[in-house]
C-alpha positions in Angstrom: 56.8 38.1 -71.1 54.3 35.8 -69.0 51.3 35.8 -70.0 49.4 37.0 -66.9 51.6 39.9 -67.2 50.4 40.4 -70.6 47.4 40.5 -70.1 47.1 43.0 -66.5 49.0 45.7 -69.2 47.3 45.1 -72.1 44.2 45.8 -69.4 46.2 49.0 -67.5 46.7 50.2 -71.3 42.4 49.7 -72.0 41.3 51.7 -68.8 44.1 54.8 -69.2 42.6 55.1 -73.0 39.3 54.6 -72.2 39.4 57.5 -68.9 41.7 59.8 -71.5 38.7 59.1 -74.2 35.9 60.0 -71.5 37.8 62.8 -70.5 38.1 64.0 -74.0 34.7 64.1 -74.5 33.7 66.1 -71.3 36.1 68.6 -72.3 34.7 68.4 -75.3 30.6 68.5 -73.7 31.8 71.5 -72.0 33.4 73.4 -74.6 30.3 72.9 -76.6 27.7 74.0 -73.9 30.1 77.1 -73.2 30.1 78.0 -77.0 26.5 77.6 -76.9 26.0 79.8 -74.2 28.5 82.8 -75.9 27.1 82.7 -79.0 23.1 82.7 -77.0 24.3 85.9 -75.2 26.3 87.4 -78.5 22.6 86.4 -80.2 20.6 88.6 -77.2 22.5 91.3 -78.2 22.5 91.2 -81.4 18.4 91.1 -81.6 18.1 94.0 -78.7 20.2 96.5 -81.4 18.1 94.7 -84.3 15.2 95.6 -82.4 15.6 100.0 -82.7 16.9 100.0 -85.6 13.9 100.7 -89.0 13.0 97.9 -90.8 14.6 97.8 -93.7 17.6 98.5 -91.8 17.2 94.8 -89.8 17.1 93.6 -93.6 20.4 95.1 -94.0 22.0 93.8 -91.4 20.5 90.2 -91.3 23.3 89.2 -93.2 25.4 89.5 -90.1 23.5 87.0 -88.0 26.0 84.1 -90.1 28.8 85.8 -88.1 27.2 84.9 -85.3 26.0 81.5 -85.2 29.6 80.4 -86.9 30.7 77.1 -85.6 27.5 76.1 -84.4 25.7 73.2 -86.2 22.9 73.2 -89.3 19.9 72.4 -86.1 21.5 75.5 -84.0 21.7 77.5 -86.2 18.7 77.6 -88.5 17.4 78.2 -84.2 18.3 82.1 -84.2 17.6 82.3 -88.5 13.8 81.3 -87.5 13.9 83.9 -84.8 14.8 86.9 -87.0 13.1 85.8 -89.8 10.0 86.3 -87.3 11.2 89.3 -86.6 10.8 90.4 -89.7 7.8 88.5 -91.7 4.8 89.8 -92.1 1.5 88.6 -90.2 0.7 85.6 -92.4 4.0 83.7 -91.7 5.3 85.1 -88.4 3.4 81.5 -86.5 5.1 79.6 -88.9 8.3 80.8 -88.4 7.6 81.3 -84.5 6.2 77.5 -84.1 9.1 76.6 -85.8 11.7 77.1 -83.2 13.2 74.8 -80.7 14.6 76.3 -77.7 16.0 73.2 -75.9 19.1 73.3 -74.6 19.0 77.5 -75.1 19.8 80.2 -72.2 17.2 80.9 -70.3 17.5 84.2 -72.3 16.9 83.1 -75.6 14.0 81.3 -74.1 12.4 84.5 -72.3 12.8 85.8 -76.4 11.2 83.6 -77.6 8.5 83.5 -74.8 8.0 87.5 -75.2 6.4 86.9 -78.6 4.1 84.1 -77.9 2.5 86.8 -75.0 2.1 88.7 -78.3 0.2 87.1 -79.8 -2.7 87.7 -76.8 -2.7 91.0 -78.1 -5.1 90.6 -80.5 -8.2 92.4 -79.3 -9.5 95.0 -77.6 -9.2 94.6 -74.2 -6.3 92.3 -72.3 -7.5 89.8 -69.6 -6.4 89.0 -66.3 -5.0 85.7 -67.0 -2.1 87.8 -69.4 -1.9 90.4 -67.3 -1.4 88.1 -64.2 1.1 85.8 -66.5 3.2 89.0 -67.3 3.6 90.2 -63.6 5.1 87.0 -62.8 7.5 87.2 -65.6 8.2 90.4 -64.7 9.0 89.6 -61.2 11.4 86.5 -62.2 12.9 88.8 -64.8 13.9 91.4 -61.9 15.5 88.5 -59.2 17.8 87.0 -62.3 18.6 91.2 -63.7 17.8 89.5 -67.6 18.6 91.9 -70.0 14.8 91.4 -71.5 13.4 92.9 -68.7 12.7 96.0 -70.4 10.7 94.1 -73.3 8.7 92.7 -70.7 7.9 96.0 -68.8 7.3 97.9 -72.6 4.8 94.7 -72.7 3.1 95.7 -69.3 2.7 99.2 -70.8 1.1 97.8 -74.2 -1.3 96.1 -71.8 -2.0 98.8 -69.8 -2.8 101.3 -72.8 -5.2 98.9 -74.9 -7.0 98.8 -71.6 -6.8 102.5 -71.5 -4.9 102.4 -68.3 -3.1 105.7 -69.5 -0.8 106.1 -66.1 -0.2 103.0 -65.3 1.2 102.2 -69.3 3.5 105.6 -68.6 4.8 104.0 -66.0 5.8 101.0 -67.0 7.0 102.5 -70.4 9.4 104.7 -68.5 11.0 102.1 -66.5 10.8 99.9 -70.0 13.1 102.7 -71.1 15.5 103.0 -68.1 15.9 99.4 -68.6 16.8 99.7 -71.4 20.6 98.6 -72.9 20.0 101.4 -76.1 18.7 104.1 -74.0 21.7 106.2 -74.6 21.8 106.2 -78.0 19.7 109.6 -80.1 16.8 107.1 -81.7 15.4 105.6 -78.4 16.1 108.8 -77.1 13.7 110.8 -79.6 11.1 107.3 -79.3 11.0 107.8 -75.7 10.1 111.6 -76.0 7.8 111.3 -78.7 5.7 108.2 -76.8 5.7 109.9 -73.8 4.0 113.0 -76.0 1.5 110.9 -77.3 1.0 109.9 -73.8 0.3 113.3 -72.9 -2.2 114.5 -75.7 -4.4 111.3 -74.4 -4.3 112.8 -71.3 -5.3 116.6 -72.5 -1.5 117.4 -70.8 -0.6 120.8 -72.7 2.3 121.7 -70.4 3.4 117.8 -70.5 3.2 118.1 -74.4 5.2 120.8 -74.5 8.0 119.9 -72.3 8.0 116.5 -74.5 8.5 117.6 -78.0 10.8 120.5 -76.4 13.4 118.2 -75.6 12.7 115.8 -78.7 13.3 118.6 -81.1 16.6 119.0 -79.0 18.1 116.4 -79.6 16.9 116.3 -83.5 18.7 119.8 -84.1 21.8 118.5 -82.1 22.2 115.5 -84.3 20.8 117.3 -87.5 17.8 114.8 -87.8 15.6 116.4 -90.9 13.3 113.8 -90.7 12.6 113.6 -87.1 12.9 117.6 -87.0 10.4 117.8 -89.5 8.0 115.1 -86.9 8.6 117.5 -84.1 7.2 120.5 -86.1 4.4 118.7 -86.9 3.7 118.1 -83.1 4.0 121.3 -82.4 1.6 122.1 -85.1 -1.0 119.6 -82.9 0.6 121.8 -79.6 -1.4 124.8 -81.1 -4.3 123.2 -82.4 -4.9 122.3 -79.0 -4.6 125.9 -77.7 -6.8 127.6 -80.0 -3.8 129.2 -82.4 -4.8 127.3 -85.6 -2.4 129.6 -87.4 0.9 128.6 -85.6 -0.7 125.0 -85.9 -0.8 125.8 -90.3 2.8 127.1 -90.2 4.1 124.7 -88.4 2.0 121.4 -90.0 3.3 123.0 -93.3 7.1 123.5 -92.8 6.9 119.2 -91.7 4.7 118.8 -94.9 7.5 120.8 -96.9 10.2 118.6 -95.8 8.9 115.3 -96.4 7.7 116.9 -99.8 11.2 117.4 -100.5 13.4 113.8 -99.5 10.4 112.2 -100.9 8.7 110.8 -97.9 5.2 112.0 -97.9 2.4 109.8 -96.6 -1.5 109.9 -96.1 -1.3 111.1 -92.6 1.2 113.8 -93.6 -1.6 115.0 -95.7 -4.4 114.6 -92.9 -2.6 116.5 -90.4 -1.9 119.2 -92.6 -5.4 119.4 -94.3 -6.9 119.3 -90.0 -5.0 122.2 -89.7 -6.1 124.6 -92.6 -9.6 123.6 -91.7 -9.2 124.4 -88.2 -7.9 128.0 -89.0 -11.0 127.9 -91.8 -9.1 128.2 -94.6 -11.3 125.4 -96.2 -10.9 126.0 -99.9 -7.2 124.9 -98.5 -8.0 121.9 -96.8 -10.1 120.4 -99.7 -7.2 121.1 -101.8 -4.8 119.3 -99.8 -7.7 116.4 -98.5 -8.4 115.7 -102.2 -4.3 115.6 -103.0 -3.8 113.1 -100.0 -6.9 110.9 -101.9 -4.7 111.0 -105.0 -1.2 110.2 -103.3 -3.4 107.4 -101.9 -4.4 105.5 -104.8 -1.2 106.3 -106.5 0.9 104.6 -103.9 -2.0 102.0 -103.3 -2.1 103.0 -99.5 -6.0 103.1 -98.2 -4.7 103.3 -94.3 -6.1 107.1 -94.6 -8.7 107.2 -96.7 -11.9 107.0 -94.2 -9.8 110.2 -92.7 -9.7 112.1 -95.2 -13.6 112.5 -96.4 -13.9 113.1 -93.3 -11.9 116.6 -93.6 -13.4 117.0 -96.7 -17.3 117.0 -95.2 -16.1 119.3 -92.3 -14.8 121.4 -94.6 -17.3 121.6 -97.4 -20.0 122.1 -94.0 -17.7 125.0 -93.0 -18.1 126.8 -96.5 -21.6 126.8 -96.6 -21.9 123.6 -99.3 -24.3 120.7 -97.5 -24.7 118.5 -100.2 -20.6 117.9 -100.8 -20.7 118.0 -97.1 -23.5 114.8 -96.9 -21.3 113.2 -100.2 -17.7 113.1 -98.6 -19.5 111.8 -94.9 -21.3 109.2 -96.4 -18.3 107.9 -98.5 -16.5 108.3 -94.7 -19.0 106.0 -93.3 -18.6 103.2 -96.1 -14.9 103.0 -95.9 -14.9 103.0 -92.2 -17.5 100.0 -92.4 -15.5 98.2 -94.7 -12.6 98.8 -92.8 -14.0 96.7 -89.7 -15.9 94.1 -91.8 -11.6 93.3 -93.6 -10.6 93.5 -90.1 -13.5 90.9 -88.6 -12.7 88.9 -91.4 -8.9 88.6 -90.3 -9.7 88.0 -86.7 -11.9 85.2 -87.4 -9.6 83.6 -90.2 -6.9 83.8 -87.4 -9.2 82.2 -84.8 -10.2 79.4 -87.3 -6.6 78.6 -88.1 -5.7 78.9 -84.4 -8.7 76.6 -83.0 -7.6 74.3 -85.8 -3.5 73.6 -85.0 -4.5 73.6 -80.9 -7.6 70.8 -81.9 -5.0 68.8 -84.6 -3.7 66.8 -82.4 -6.5 65.9 -79.9 -8.8 64.9 -82.6 -6.5 62.4 -84.0 -5.9 61.1 -80.3 -9.6 60.9 -79.5 -10.7 58.9 -82.7 -7.9 56.4 -82.3 -9.0 55.7 -78.4 -12.9 55.0 -79.8 -13.8 51.3 -78.1 -16.2 49.2 -79.6 -19.2 50.2 -77.5 -18.8 54.2 -79.4 -18.6 52.2 -82.6 -21.6 50.4 -82.2 -23.7 53.3 -81.1 -22.0 55.5 -84.0 -23.0 52.9 -86.3 -26.5 52.7 -84.8 -27.1 56.4 -84.9 -26.1 56.0 -88.9 -28.4 53.6 -89.1 -31.2 56.3 -87.5 -30.2 58.9 -89.6 -30.2 57.0 -92.7 -33.4 56.0 -92.4 -34.6 59.4 -91.6 -32.6 61.1 -94.2 -34.2 58.4 -96.5 -38.0 59.5 -95.8 -36.9 63.5 -96.0 -34.9 62.4 -99.4 -38.0 60.9 -100.7 -40.7 63.2 -99.2 -38.5 66.4 -100.6 -38.1 64.0 -104.5 -41.9 63.5 -104.7 -42.7 67.8 -103.7 -39.5 68.5 -105.9 -41.2 66.7 -108.9 -45.0 68.4 -107.7 -43.1 71.9 -107.9 -40.8 71.1 -110.8 -43.8 69.9 -113.0 -46.2 73.6 -112.4 -42.8 75.9 -112.4 -41.6 74.3 -115.7 -42.6 76.0 -118.3 -41.8 79.6 -116.2 -38.4 78.6 -115.2 -37.2 77.2 -118.4 -35.6 80.3 -120.2 -34.1 81.5 -116.4 -32.6 77.9 -116.5 -31.3 78.1 -119.9 -29.6 81.2 -119.0 -27.6 80.1 -115.7 -26.6 77.0 -117.7 -25.1 79.1 -120.4 -23.3 81.1 -117.7 -21.9 77.9 -115.6 -20.5 77.0 -118.9 -18.9 80.6 -119.7 -17.8 80.8 -116.1 -16.1 77.3 -116.3 -14.5 78.2 -119.9 -13.1 81.5 -118.1 -11.7 80.0 -115.7 -9.6 77.6 -117.2 -8.2 80.6 -119.1 -7.8 82.1 -115.8 -3.9 80.8 -114.8 -2.9 78.3 -117.4 -0.9 75.1 -117.0 2.1 76.1 -118.9 2.2 79.8 -116.6 1.2 77.0 -113.2 4.4 74.7 -114.4 6.9 77.6 -115.3 6.3 79.5 -111.8 7.0 76.1 -110.1 10.0 75.4 -112.6 11.5 79.5 -111.6 10.5 78.2 -108.0 12.8 75.1 -108.1 15.5 77.5 -109.8 16.3 79.6 -107.1 15.8 76.8 -104.4 18.2 75.4 -106.2 20.7 78.9 -107.0 19.9 79.0 -102.8 18.1 82.6 -103.3 16.4 82.2 -100.4 14.9 85.8 -100.2 13.7 85.6 -103.6 12.6 82.0 -103.3 10.1 83.2 -100.7 8.5 86.4 -102.0 8.6 84.7 -104.8 6.3 82.1 -103.5 4.3 83.9 -101.1 3.0 86.2 -104.6 2.1 82.9 -106.5 -0.1 81.8 -103.0 -1.3 85.2 -102.8 -2.4 85.2 -106.4 -3.9 81.6 -105.9 -5.8 82.6 -102.9 -7.3 85.2 -104.3 -8.6 83.8 -107.9 -10.3 81.0 -105.4 -12.0 83.8 -103.5 -13.2 85.7 -106.5 -14.1 83.4 -108.8 -17.2 82.8 -106.3 -17.9 86.7 -106.8 -19.5 88.3 -110.1 -18.2 91.6 -109.6 -15.6 92.6 -107.5 -13.9 96.6 -107.1 -11.4 97.6 -109.6 -8.7 98.1 -106.9 -8.6 94.0 -106.3 -8.4 93.7 -110.0 -5.6 95.5 -110.5 -4.2 93.6 -107.6 -5.0 90.9 -109.0 -2.9 91.7 -112.0 -0.3 93.3 -110.2 0.5 90.0 -108.4 0.2 88.2 -112.0 2.8 90.1 -113.5 5.2 90.8 -110.9 5.5 86.6 -111.2 6.2 86.5 -114.5 8.9 89.8 -114.1 10.5 87.7 -111.5 10.4 84.8 -114.4 11.6 87.0 -117.2 13.6 89.2 -115.1 14.1 92.9 -116.9 12.9 91.6 -120.0 8.6 93.1 -118.9 7.5 95.8 -117.6 4.1 97.3 -117.2 2.5 100.2 -116.2 -1.6 100.5 -114.8 -3.2 104.1 -115.6 -6.5 105.0 -113.1 -7.7 107.9 -114.3 -8.6 110.6 -111.4 -12.5 110.0 -112.5 -12.4 106.1 -112.1 -13.1 105.2 -108.2 -11.1 102.0 -107.9 -12.4 101.2 -104.4 -16.3 101.4 -105.2 -16.3 100.6 -109.2 -16.7 97.7 -110.0 -15.6 94.6 -112.7 -16.0 91.3 -113.7 -13.1 89.3 -111.9 -10.0 88.3 -113.7 -11.8 90.5 -117.1 -8.1 91.1 -118.1 -5.6 88.1 -117.3 -6.3 86.1 -120.2 -5.4 89.2 -122.4 -2.2 90.2 -120.5 -1.2 86.2 -120.6 -1.4 86.7 -124.2 1.1 89.8 -124.5 3.4 87.9 -122.6 3.2 84.0 -123.7 2.8 85.3 -127.6 3.5 89.0 -128.0 7.0 89.0 -126.1 8.0 85.7 -128.0 11.4 85.6 -129.5 11.8 89.2 -129.4 15.0 91.3 -128.7 13.8 94.4 -126.7 11.8 94.9 -123.4 8.3 93.9 -123.6 6.2 96.5 -121.7 2.5 96.6 -121.2 0.1 99.7 -120.4 -3.6 99.1 -119.4 -5.5 102.2 -118.6 -8.7 102.3 -116.7 -11.1 105.5 -118.0 -14.7 106.6 -117.6 -16.2 108.0 -120.0 -20.1 109.6 -120.6 -22.0 106.2 -119.7 -19.2 103.4 -120.0 -15.4 102.2 -118.4 -12.8 102.0 -121.3 -10.7 99.7 -120.5 -7.3 99.8 -122.9 -4.4 97.3 -122.8 -1.9 98.1 -125.1 1.4 96.1 -125.9 5.0 96.3 -127.9 5.0 93.2 -128.7 4.7 91.1 -131.7 1.8 92.8 -133.4 0.6 91.1 -136.3 3.0 88.1 -136.1 1.0 87.8 -132.8 -2.2 87.9 -134.2 -1.6 84.7 -136.9 -1.8 82.7 -133.2 -5.6 82.6 -134.0 -6.9 79.6 -131.7 -5.6 81.6 -128.2 -6.7 85.3 -129.7 -9.7 84.2 -130.7 -10.7 81.8 -127.9 -9.8 84.5 -125.3 -12.0 87.1 -127.0 -14.8 85.7 -128.0 -15.8 84.0 -124.7 -14.9 87.5 -123.2 -17.8 88.9 -125.3 -19.7 85.8 -124.6 -19.7 86.8 -121.0 -19.7 90.3 -121.2 -23.2 89.5 -123.0 -24.7 87.1 -120.2 -23.5 90.0 -117.3 -24.5 93.3 -119.3 -27.4 92.0 -121.6 -28.7 94.8 -123.5 -26.1 97.5 -123.2 -23.3 98.7 -125.3 -20.6 96.5 -123.6 -18.1 94.9 -126.6 -14.3 94.2 -126.9 -12.2 95.3 -129.8 -8.8 94.2 -131.3 -6.2 95.4 -133.5 -3.2 94.4 -134.3 -0.6 96.6 -136.3 3.4 96.4 -136.7 4.3 97.8 -133.7 2.4 95.6 -131.3 -1.1 94.4 -130.1 -4.4 96.2 -128.7 -7.4 95.5 -126.7 -10.3 97.5 -126.2 -13.1 96.7 -123.4 -16.2 98.6 -122.9 -18.5 97.7 -120.2 -20.7 99.9 -118.3 -19.8 101.6 -115.1 -21.0 100.0 -111.8 -20.4 101.0 -108.3 -21.3 99.7 -104.7 -23.7 102.6 -103.5 
């Protein structure tokens, strides 16, 4: 075969192979795009159905996500997992997950779903501005044109905006549009929610007739489905209606029915106690109103739920006023206003923190870019300003130094004792902080976290890391304070011991009891007072034991002091042989109490036995009053 013919043949084979490869690559890319679009469609349907499930249900069906994203790349799977983490996460981490989502190459519906949550970031104020509402209107218009499956969510977003802006009529209008376009509107759960929200809208407008209509519809669906929980809620709504109709006896009857069901199914909550107490008060059964308000306060303290605490004291004030006991009425209304002020301050702190973090994030890139673009002239001006500030500062420093020495010589004798006390206090605080969380605990914590990550225990590792981060953040915050509330001290201890439980699996149990005569929201203790002794029990008392370690902590008010007991079932007498660590914790705590409570009967007493180790701490009763 001639060489030229061979060359032509080889060239034809090469071109054919190239065309075949290109065609295959094109088909592969088209198939990948089709697969992604199909996955996006399935995911949107999954997200909509997941949205109507209560939070515990969301966590259970989270595992079904893998079947939807099966076959996608690791990067593409991360998109859907990050979204679901956002949907399930708490406030502290939601912004983080949302910022990690990459929507490049995704379908319009997926991008719209993520954008929906960026709109919600603007709903953290007491009023929604015109820029946000205009942006939502434009989004609704585009969603209507393309008949988006997410249109109902944007209608609901607009309903929320109007509600926040106190426009109940427009809010109701968009809420109804949201329901009419909801793909899951035929489910009983969505129907009941629809009529319940309409009931609340009617209550905002004091429209008793509309309240009755929607209450009856919700009750009818709940009866058909034999949903006793929702039925109990409709009984509570009926009690509200009778209250507005000035028929408080009927209001008490239905409110009590709702309460009894929640109690029998272990679903009590602060709202149930508050509603029943209010109905008794309106029916002038003041003793029952006081009884259920007090029980509601005890329930809230036991379950660490302070959401309705202020309202309890408001009802107590009205009930005592109705009985003519104006002294107790004044006492409870004073507590109500204190709790309201505390809640407002906490909300403001959270808002300031969120604004600060958002400001830092938004300005980080701008600051870096600005620093890189400074020219020589700006640097020269800055240098001159530095010299000028240095000269002025040196002048003020010199003047201040002269004045300081004059005042120091004049007041040296009068301040000597105070400086010695402050010095002792600072040294003692430094020693105390060294006992807070030992390097041994931090090392074991990080090692345990590494183990969870290596075992791909994602949920446990996130929970573990969240608790550890919150514990360290609280320690840094509380070390600035001389005193914190009993509630804050207990929360910090629980975070610490829950981490230890996760570390020791099932070999550690604890119980914290706050007696009824202790006011955990108002009574004060020095921060990190109990942690060194709890740590000794866990590390030294439970080391090398073959049974479950238990720690009991009791807070109780005596006549003129608060008694705190820490009792473990550890090695007891053998535990006491670790003299250095045990005596160091005890002696430093004694010094700390002497500095904080000079001239009082405060003390620390330890006792070792064959049955365990016991620590007794007595401190004066301090409150925020």
